[in-house]
C-alpha positions as CSV (number, residue, x, y, z in Angstrom):
1,M,14.6,-3.8,22.9
2,K,12.5,-0.5,23.0
3,D,8.7,-0.6,21.5
4,V,7.7,0.5,18.3
5,T,4.7,2.2,17.5
6,F,3.3,2.8,14.2
7,T,0.5,5.4,13.1
8,P,-1.5,4.3,10.4
9,I,-1.8,6.2,7.1
10,G,-5.2,5.1,6.6
11,K,-7.6,2.6,6.2
12,I,-8.4,-0.4,3.8
13,H,-11.8,-1.1,2.9
14,S,-13.1,-4.6,1.5
15,P,-16.1,-6.7,1.3
16,F,-15.1,-8.5,4.2
17,Q,-16.8,-7.7,7.3
18,N,-15.3,-10.5,9.8
19,I,-12.4,-12.5,9.4
20,E,-14.4,-15.8,9.0
21,D,-14.6,-16.9,5.5
22,M,-12.0,-14.4,4.0
23,P,-9.4,-15.4,1.3
24,I,-6.3,-16.5,3.1
25,Q,-3.9,-15.0,0.5
26,P,-4.5,-12.3,-2.3
27,V,-4.3,-15.3,-4.8
28,G,-7.6,-16.4,-3.3
29,A,-8.9,-12.9,-3.7
30,K,-8.8,-12.6,-7.5
31,G,-10.9,-10.0,-8.8
32,V,-12.0,-8.7,-5.4
33,Q,-12.2,-4.9,-5.1
34,G,-11.7,-2.8,-2.2
35,T,-10.2,0.6,-1.8
36,L,-7.5,2.2,0.3
37,E,-8.6,5.7,2.3
38,V,-5.4,7.2,2.4
39,D,-5.1,10.0,5.5
40,E,-5.6,13.6,3.4
41,Q,-2.6,14.4,5.2
42,Y,-0.6,11.8,3.0
43,T,-2.1,12.5,-0.4
44,D,0.7,14.7,-1.7
45,G,2.9,11.0,-1.0
46,L,0.6,9.2,-3.4
47,K,2.0,11.5,-6.4
48,D,3.4,9.1,-9.3
49,L,2.1,5.7,-7.7
50,E,-0.7,5.3,-10.5
51,G,2.3,4.6,-12.8
52,F,2.5,1.2,-10.9
53,S,0.2,-1.6,-11.8
54,H,0.7,-3.5,-8.3
55,I,1.2,-2.1,-4.7
56,I,2.5,-4.0,-1.9
57,L,0.4,-2.9,1.7
58,L,1.6,-3.3,5.0
59,Y,-1.4,-3.3,7.6
60,H,-2.0,-4.1,11.1
61,F,-3.7,-7.3,12.2
62,H,-5.9,-5.3,14.4
63,L,-8.5,-8.0,15.0
64,S,-6.1,-10.9,16.1
65,E,-5.5,-10.9,20.0
66,G,-2.3,-12.5,21.5
67,F,0.1,-15.2,19.7
68,S,1.2,-18.7,20.0
69,L,4.6,-19.9,18.9
70,S,3.0,-23.1,17.5
71,V,0.0,-22.7,15.0
72,K,-2.3,-24.7,13.1
73,P,-2.0,-23.0,9.8
74,F,-5.0,-23.1,7.3
75,L,-3.1,-25.1,4.7
76,D,-2.2,-27.8,7.1
77,D,-3.5,-30.3,9.9
78,E,-0.3,-30.2,11.7
79,E,1.1,-27.5,14.1
80,K,4.0,-25.4,12.7
81,G,6.2,-23.0,14.0
82,L,4.8,-19.5,13.8
83,F,7.4,-17.9,11.9
84,S,7.2,-20.7,9.1
85,T,3.6,-19.5,8.5
86,R,1.5,-16.4,7.9
87,A,-0.8,-16.8,10.5
88,P,-2.0,-13.3,11.7
89,K,-1.8,-13.8,15.4
90,R,2.0,-12.7,15.8
91,P,4.1,-10.8,18.4
92,G,4.2,-8.3,15.6
93,P,0.7,-8.3,14.0
94,I,1.7,-7.1,10.8
95,G,0.4,-8.3,7.3
96,L,1.5,-7.9,4.0
97,S,-0.3,-8.2,0.6
98,V,0.3,-7.4,-3.0
99,V,-2.8,-6.0,-5.0
100,K,-3.2,-4.5,-8.2
101,L,-3.8,-1.0,-8.4
102,I,-7.0,0.1,-10.7
103,D,-6.8,4.0,-9.8
104,V,-5.9,6.9,-7.6
105,D,-8.6,9.7,-7.1
106,E,-6.9,12.0,-4.4
107,N,-6.5,10.2,-1.3
108,I,-8.9,7.2,-2.6
109,L,-7.2,4.2,-4.1
110,R,-9.1,1.5,-6.0
111,I,-7.5,-1.8,-5.8
112,E,-8.2,-5.5,-6.8
113,D,-7.2,-8.8,-5.3
114,V,-7.9,-7.6,-1.8
115,D,-7.8,-10.3,0.9
116,V,-8.1,-8.1,4.1
117,V,-10.7,-7.3,6.6
118,D,-12.8,-4.0,5.9
119,G,-11.6,-1.3,8.2
120,T,-8.0,-2.7,8.5
121,P,-5.4,-0.2,9.5
122,L,-3.0,0.6,6.5
123,L,0.6,1.0,7.8
124,D,2.4,1.7,4.2
125,I,2.1,1.3,0.5
126,K,5.1,0.2,-1.7
127,P,5.4,0.1,-5.1
128,Y,5.7,-3.6,-6.4
129,V,8.5,-3.8,-8.8
130,P,9.2,-7.5,-10.2
131,E,13.1,-6.9,-10.5
132,F,13.0,-5.6,-7.1
133,D,10.5,-8.3,-5.2
134,I,10.8,-11.6,-7.3
135,R,13.6,-14.1,-6.3
136,E,14.6,-17.4,-7.4
137,V,14.0,-19.8,-4.9
138,E,15.1,-23.2,-3.9
139,N,12.2,-24.4,-1.5
140,C,9.4,-23.3,0.2
141,G,9.5,-25.6,3.4
142,W,6.4,-27.1,4.2
143,L,4.4,-25.1,1.9
144,E,5.7,-26.6,-1.4
145,K,3.0,-29.1,-1.6
146,E,0.3,-26.6,0.3
147,A,0.5,-23.3,-1.8
148,E,-1.4,-24.3,-4.7
149,R,-4.3,-25.0,-2.3
150,A,-4.2,-21.1,-1.4
151,E,-6.5,-19.9,-3.9
152,E,-9.4,-22.1,-2.8
153,K,-8.8,-22.0,1.1
154,R,-10.9,-19.1,3.5
155,S,-9.9,-18.4,6.9
156,D,-12.0,-19.3,10.1
157,E,-12.2,-17.9,13.6
158,R,-8.9,-19.9,14.7
159,F,-6.9,-16.6,14.5
160,R,-9.0,-14.0,16.0
């Protein structure tokens, strides 16, 4: 398989200066504000984005090194298979968050509910559309009993 290379389109800015004690999902970051600083060459691509209340951020877990196929996630005390978790240490270290879009001013986007460390490379932005993105699901695996605790959980050093 060929390598894939991504060039960031900007940076995510947040109040979180390191990965310890951060919310582990946007649900735990309600009201936390941040900004997206999109490289000026992509400013024209932000046209019409202000019409959306929420956006999807794709970003690079730039502080994570290496990976293990078995991890102890933040929401459980037992090891799980990596791909059944949202752990940041992955073979393809890409993160995804749905955040509230507050404002677009030129190449700066103000956002809310940000759960990302300051300075994280932004790979892409997509509009969040409930009709496209919400699915009825039958089950959520091992997370069915644990997902509601994500709001209160904070990260630690285990995925550095």
